[in-house]
VEXDREN-2710 file (C-alpha; in Angstrom, 1 decimal):
% VEXDREN-2710
k/r/px/py/pz
1/MET/0.0/0.0/0.0
2/GLY/2.9/2.4/0.6
3/SER/2.1/5.9/1.9
4/GLU/-1.1/6.4/-0.1
5/VAL/-4.4/4.6/0.4
6/GLY/-6.5/3.8/-2.6
7/VAL/-10.2/4.4/-1.8
8/CYS/-13.4/3.2/-3.5
9/ILE/-16.8/4.6/-2.8
10/ILE/-19.6/2.1/-3.0
11/GLY/-22.8/4.1/-3.6
12/ALA/-23.0/7.2/-5.8
13/GLY/-25.8/8.9/-3.9
14/ARG/-25.7/12.2/-2.0
15/ALA/-23.6/11.0/1.0
16/GLY/-21.4/8.9/-1.4
17/ARG/-20.6/12.1/-3.4
18/ILE/-19.5/13.9/-0.3
19/HIS/-17.0/11.2/0.6
20/ALA/-15.9/10.9/-3.0
21/VAL/-15.2/14.7/-3.3
22/ASN/-13.2/14.6/0.0
23/TYR/-11.1/11.7/-1.1
24/ARG/-10.6/13.2/-4.6
25/LYS/-9.5/16.6/-3.4
26/SER/-8.9/17.1/0.3
27/VAL/-7.8/14.0/2.3
28/PRO/-4.0/13.7/2.7
29/TYR/-2.4/10.3/1.7
30/ALA/-5.6/9.1/0.0
31/GLN/-6.4/8.6/-3.7
32/LEU/-9.9/8.1/-5.0
33/VAL/-9.6/5.1/-7.3
34/ALA/-13.1/4.0/-8.2
35/ILE/-16.9/4.5/-7.9
36/VAL/-19.3/1.7/-7.5
37/ASP/-23.1/1.9/-8.2
38/PRO/-25.5/-0.6/-9.7
39/ASN/-26.9/2.3/-11.7
40/ARG/-24.1/2.7/-14.3
41/ALA/-25.4/6.1/-15.4
42/ALA/-25.1/7.4/-11.8
43/ALA/-21.6/5.9/-11.4
44/GLU/-20.4/7.3/-14.7
45/GLU/-21.8/10.8/-13.9
46/ALA/-20.1/10.8/-10.6
47/ALA/-16.8/9.7/-12.2
48/ARG/-17.0/12.4/-14.8
49/GLU/-17.6/15.1/-12.1
50/LEU/-14.7/13.8/-10.0
51/GLY/-12.3/13.3/-12.9
52/ILE/-11.7/9.6/-12.4
53/GLU/-11.9/6.8/-14.9
54/ARG/-12.7/3.6/-13.0
55/VAL/-16.3/2.7/-12.6
56/TYR/-17.9/-0.6/-11.4
57/THR/-21.6/-1.7/-11.2
58/ASP/-20.7/-4.7/-9.1
59/TYR/-18.9/-4.1/-5.8
60/ARG/-17.3/-7.6/-6.1
61/GLU/-15.3/-6.5/-9.1
62/ALA/-14.0/-3.5/-7.2
63/LEU/-12.9/-5.7/-4.3
64/ALA/-10.8/-7.7/-6.7
65/ASP/-8.9/-4.5/-7.7
66/ASP/-5.5/-4.4/-6.1
67/ARG/-5.3/-0.6/-6.4
68/ILE/-8.1/-0.4/-3.9
69/HIS/-7.1/-0.6/-0.2
70/ALA/-10.2/0.8/1.5
71/VAL/-13.9/1.1/0.7
72/VAL/-16.6/3.5/1.9
73/VAL/-20.0/1.8/2.0
74/VAL/-22.8/4.2/1.3
75/THR/-25.6/1.9/0.1
76/PRO/-29.1/1.2/1.5
77/THR/-28.7/-0.4/5.0
78/VAL/-30.0/-3.8/3.9
79/TYR/-26.8/-4.3/1.8
80/HIS/-24.3/-3.2/4.4
81/ARG/-23.6/-6.6/6.0
82/GLU/-23.0/-8.4/2.7
83/ILE/-20.7/-5.7/1.4
84/VAL/-18.7/-5.2/4.5
85/VAL/-18.1/-8.9/5.1
86/ALA/-17.0/-9.3/1.5
87/ALA/-14.7/-6.3/1.7
88/ALA/-13.1/-7.6/4.9
89/ARG/-12.5/-11.0/3.3
90/ALA/-10.9/-9.2/0.4
91/GLY/-8.5/-7.4/2.8
92/LYS/-10.0/-4.0/2.4
93/HIS/-10.4/-1.5/5.2
94/VAL/-14.0/-0.3/5.7
95/LEU/-15.7/3.0/6.5
96/CYS/-19.4/2.1/6.8
97/GLU/-22.2/4.7/6.7
98/LYS/-24.8/4.7/9.4
99/PRO/-27.0/2.8/10.2
100/MET/-24.5/0.0/10.5
101/ALA/-26.9/-2.9/9.6
102/MET/-30.4/-4.1/10.0
103/ASP/-29.9/-6.0/13.3
104/GLU/-27.4/-6.9/15.9
105/ARG/-26.6/-10.2/14.4
106/GLU/-25.5/-8.5/11.1
107/CYS/-23.4/-6.1/13.1
108/ASP/-21.7/-9.0/14.9
109/ASP/-20.9/-10.6/11.5
110/MET/-19.4/-7.4/10.2
111/ILE/-17.3/-6.9/13.4
112/ALA/-16.1/-10.5/13.4
113/ALA/-15.2/-10.5/9.7
114/CYS/-13.1/-7.3/10.0
115/ALA/-11.4/-8.5/13.2
116/GLN/-10.5/-11.9/11.5
117/ALA/-9.1/-10.1/8.4
118/GLU/-7.3/-7.6/10.6
119/VAL/-8.7/-4.6/8.7
120/LYS/-10.2/-1.4/10.1
121/LEU/-13.9/-1.0/10.6
122/GLN/-15.0/2.6/11.2
123/LEU/-18.6/3.8/11.5
124/ALA/-19.6/7.0/9.9
125/PHE/-21.0/9.0/12.8
126/MET/-19.6/12.2/11.4
127/ARG/-21.0/14.4/14.2
128/ARG/-18.3/13.1/16.5
129/PHE/-15.8/14.9/14.2
130/ASP/-17.7/18.2/14.3
131/GLU/-15.5/20.7/16.1
132/SER/-18.4/21.9/18.3
133/PHE/-19.3/18.4/19.3
134/ARG/-15.7/17.7/20.1
135/GLU/-15.4/20.8/22.2
136/ALA/-18.6/19.8/24.1
137/LYS/-17.1/16.4/24.9
138/ARG/-14.0/18.2/26.2
139/VAL/-16.1/20.6/28.3
140/ILE/-18.0/17.6/29.8
141/GLU/-14.8/15.8/30.6
142/ASP/-13.3/18.9/32.2
143/GLY/-16.3/19.0/34.6
144/ALA/-17.4/22.5/33.5
145/ILE/-21.1/21.7/33.8
146/GLY/-20.8/19.2/36.7
147/ASP/-22.2/15.7/36.2
148/VAL/-24.3/15.1/33.1
149/VAL/-27.8/14.2/34.0
150/LEU/-29.8/14.7/30.7
151/VAL/-28.9/14.6/27.0
152/LYS/-31.5/15.7/24.4
153/SER/-30.9/15.4/20.7
154/LEU/-33.1/16.2/17.7
155/THR/-32.8/15.8/13.9
156/ARG/-35.5/17.0/11.5
157/GLY/-35.0/16.8/7.8
158/PRO/-36.8/18.8/5.1
159/SER/-37.0/16.2/2.4
160/THR/-39.5/13.3/1.9
161/PRO/-38.2/9.8/2.3
162/GLN/-36.6/7.8/-0.5
163/PRO/-39.1/5.2/-1.7
164/TRP/-37.1/2.3/-0.2
165/MET/-37.3/3.9/3.2
166/TYR/-41.0/3.4/3.5
167/ASP/-40.4/-0.3/3.9
168/LEU/-39.2/-0.9/7.5
169/LYS/-37.9/-4.3/6.5
170/LYS/-35.3/-2.5/4.2
171/SER/-34.7/0.7/6.2
172/ASN/-35.7/0.1/9.9
173/GLY/-37.5/3.5/9.6
174/PRO/-36.6/7.0/10.6
175/LEU/-35.2/5.8/13.9
176/ALA/-32.4/4.3/11.8
177/GLU/-32.2/6.6/8.9
178/VAL/-32.7/9.9/10.7
179/SER/-32.1/9.3/14.5
180/SER/-29.0/7.0/14.4
181/HIS/-26.8/10.1/14.8
182/ASP/-28.9/11.2/17.8
183/ILE/-28.7/7.8/19.5
184/ASP/-24.9/7.9/19.1
185/ALA/-24.7/11.4/20.4
186/LEU/-26.7/10.4/23.5
187/ARG/-24.4/7.5/24.2
188/TRP/-21.2/9.5/23.5
189/PHE/-22.1/12.5/25.7
190/ALA/-23.7/10.4/28.5
191/GLY/-20.8/8.0/28.6
192/SER/-23.2/5.2/29.4
193/GLU/-25.3/2.6/27.6
194/ILE/-29.1/2.8/27.2
195/THR/-31.0/0.2/29.2
196/GLU/-34.6/1.3/28.9
197/LEU/-36.7/3.3/26.4
198/TYR/-40.1/4.2/25.2
199/ALA/-40.9/5.5/21.7
200/ALA/-44.0/7.0/20.1
201/GLY/-44.7/8.3/16.6
202/GLY/-46.8/8.3/13.5
203/ASN/-47.1/9.0/9.8
204/TYR/-48.3/12.6/9.5
205/ARG/-46.8/13.8/6.2
206/CYS/-46.9/10.8/3.9
207/PRO/-50.6/9.9/3.7
208/ASP/-50.3/8.3/0.2
209/ILE/-48.4/5.3/1.5
210/ARG/-50.3/4.6/4.7
211/GLU/-52.2/1.6/3.2
212/THR/-49.1/0.0/1.5
213/TYR/-46.8/0.7/4.5
214/PRO/-48.9/0.9/7.6
215/ASP/-45.9/0.6/9.9
216/PHE/-44.1/3.6/8.5
217/TYR/-43.7/6.7/10.7
218/ASP/-42.2/10.1/9.7
219/ASN/-42.2/11.5/13.2
220/VAL/-40.8/9.9/16.3
221/THR/-40.0/10.8/19.9
222/MET/-38.1/8.5/22.3
223/THR/-37.2/8.8/26.0
224/VAL/-34.4/6.7/27.4
225/LYS/-32.7/5.7/30.6
226/PHE/-29.0/5.0/30.9
227/GLN/-27.3/2.3/32.9
228/ASP/-25.8/4.9/35.3
229/GLY/-29.1/6.7/35.9
230/LYS/-28.9/9.5/33.4
231/THR/-31.9/10.2/31.1
232/GLY/-32.2/11.3/27.5
233/SER/-34.6/12.0/24.7
234/ILE/-34.6/12.0/20.9
235/ASP/-36.9/13.8/18.5
236/GLY/-36.8/12.8/14.8
237/ALA/-38.8/13.8/11.8
238/MET/-38.8/13.6/8.0
239/GLY/-40.3/16.0/5.5
240/VAL/-40.7/19.0/7.8
241/GLN/-40.3/21.4/4.9
242/TYR/-38.9/24.3/6.9
243/GLY/-35.2/23.3/6.7
244/TYR/-32.6/21.0/8.2
245/ASP/-32.7/21.1/12.0
246/SER/-30.1/19.4/14.2
247/ARG/-29.6/20.4/17.9
248/VAL/-28.3/18.9/21.1
249/GLU/-28.7/20.0/24.7
250/ILE/-26.6/18.5/27.5
251/LEU/-27.7/19.4/31.0
252/GLY/-25.4/19.0/34.0
253/THR/-25.6/19.5/37.7
254/GLU/-23.9/22.9/37.3
255/GLY/-24.6/24.1/33.8
256/VAL/-25.8/23.3/30.3
257/ILE/-24.3/23.0/26.8
258/PHE/-26.3/23.9/23.6
259/LEU/-25.1/22.5/20.3
260/GLY/-26.3/23.3/16.8
261/GLN/-27.4/26.2/14.7
262/THR/-30.5/26.8/12.6
263/HIS/-29.1/29.5/10.3
264/GLU/-27.0/28.6/7.2
265/ARG/-25.6/32.1/6.7
266/THR/-25.1/35.0/9.0
267/ILE/-27.1/37.5/7.0
268/VAL/-30.1/39.0/8.6
269/THR/-32.5/41.2/6.6
270/ALA/-34.8/43.9/8.0
271/ASN/-37.3/45.9/5.9
272/ARG/-40.2/48.3/6.1
273/SER/-42.5/45.4/7.3
274/LYS/-40.5/45.6/10.6
275/THR/-39.6/41.9/10.5
276/LEU/-36.2/40.2/10.5
277/THR/-35.5/37.4/8.1
278/ARG/-32.5/35.0/8.2
279/PRO/-31.9/31.9/5.9
280/PHE/-32.7/28.6/7.8
281/MET/-30.2/25.8/7.5
282/ASN/-30.9/24.0/4.2
283/SER/-29.1/20.7/4.5
284/TRP/-27.0/18.4/6.6
285/ARG/-24.4/18.6/3.7
286/SER/-23.9/22.3/4.7
287/LEU/-24.0/21.9/8.5
288/PHE/-21.6/19.0/8.7
289/LYS/-19.4/19.6/5.7
290/GLU/-16.2/20.0/7.7
291/ALA/-17.2/17.1/10.0
292/TYR/-17.4/14.8/6.9
293/LEU/-13.9/15.9/5.9
294/ALA/-12.5/15.3/9.4
295/GLU/-14.1/11.9/9.5
296/ASP/-12.7/10.9/6.1
297/THR/-9.3/12.1/7.1
298/ASP/-9.3/10.3/10.4
299/PHE/-10.2/7.0/8.6
300/ILE/-7.1/7.2/6.4
301/ALA/-5.0/8.2/9.5
302/CYS/-6.1/5.2/11.5
303/ILE/-5.1/2.9/8.6
304/LEU/-1.6/4.5/8.1
305/GLU/-1.0/4.7/11.9
306/ASP/-2.4/1.3/12.5
307/ARG/-4.6/2.4/15.4
308/PRO/-8.2/1.7/16.3
309/PRO/-10.8/3.9/14.5
310/SER/-12.2/6.7/16.5
311/VAL/-15.8/5.3/16.0
312/SER/-15.9/1.6/16.3
313/GLY/-18.1/-1.3/15.1
314/HIS/-19.3/-1.6/18.7
315/ASP/-20.6/2.0/18.5
316/GLY/-22.5/1.2/15.3
317/LYS/-23.9/-2.0/16.9
318/MET/-25.2/-0.2/20.0
319/ALA/-27.1/2.3/17.9
320/VAL/-28.7/-0.5/15.9
321/LYS/-29.6/-2.2/19.2
322/VAL/-31.5/0.9/20.3
323/VAL/-33.2/1.3/16.9
324/GLU/-34.5/-2.3/17.1
325/ALA/-35.8/-1.7/20.6
326/GLY/-37.3/1.6/19.6
327/ASN/-39.2/0.0/16.8
328/ARG/-40.5/-2.7/19.2
329/SER/-41.7/0.0/21.5
330/LEU/-43.4/1.9/18.7
331/THR/-45.2/-1.3/17.7
332/SER/-46.2/-2.5/21.2
333/GLY/-46.7/0.9/22.9
334/GLU/-44.7/-0.4/25.8
335/VAL/-41.5/0.4/27.6
336/VAL/-38.7/-1.8/26.3
337/LYS/-35.8/-2.9/28.5
338/LEU/-32.5/-3.7/26.7
339/LYS/-30.4/-6.6/27.7
340/ALA/-26.8/-5.9/28.6
END
């Protein structure tokens, strides 16, 4: 491998393009080698935009390419386990987008395959690489707000779900697709595991699919209890229209931390109507642009330095475990206790 890591992006969608641009232009000691997507037109379009030549429609062909040392898996969740296990067996390091997999068993398979092959497995919880999130973690560890007692996190997106997301058997619903980052944020800031939860939600914005997908929900709230007694809450929504909204509140015995911003630019406009207007945050791609780059850079660094990834397969598995329990609570209407 030498001093440069050859990277392949598997999945040419929105998040895949972010990783691809980073590895093509901005990540030291990395070279974007190839793009994989079963839709050849999408893969070729991405390759043209990025100025690379190698395109695959079958990820297995990419795994046989000796110029590729690491892959970034950015496909629908239902395919993660298959691709990550195959990549590990081919000796490729793996950065896997959230949610890690469909269930805990699949997560265990992925972790075991990467451990056996002695390749890195990093989970793409990019918020851990956001500078404000990192500073909040340092403030907590320094004791500036006393002992943490409550962590609240919300993520609301403006766009309607992709068609495959309506089927919970393929997506695990918004708790997985939207709220996985919130679940990880709660665990990270609390420094403890979730042992009990209750979730409630419903489909309020997608009436056309209620008959075909009666279990789908586009709004969810979840309250949790941690092993050490802390509490937390999550608020997730899709198709809210007003913008992209991501905020965290961490309450301690001696203070509080607020994370997140709702404005995309600093301009504020006032006019004769005596009102102030300010552009609302448009997309996660804007809010976490630098966090994605820091995450992608750290992945290459952990390979070259031969150190554990900053966000592990275990972190991904714990989020999946909470998603599964949350979906059970939504279905049953009951509090769910999680086994250790």
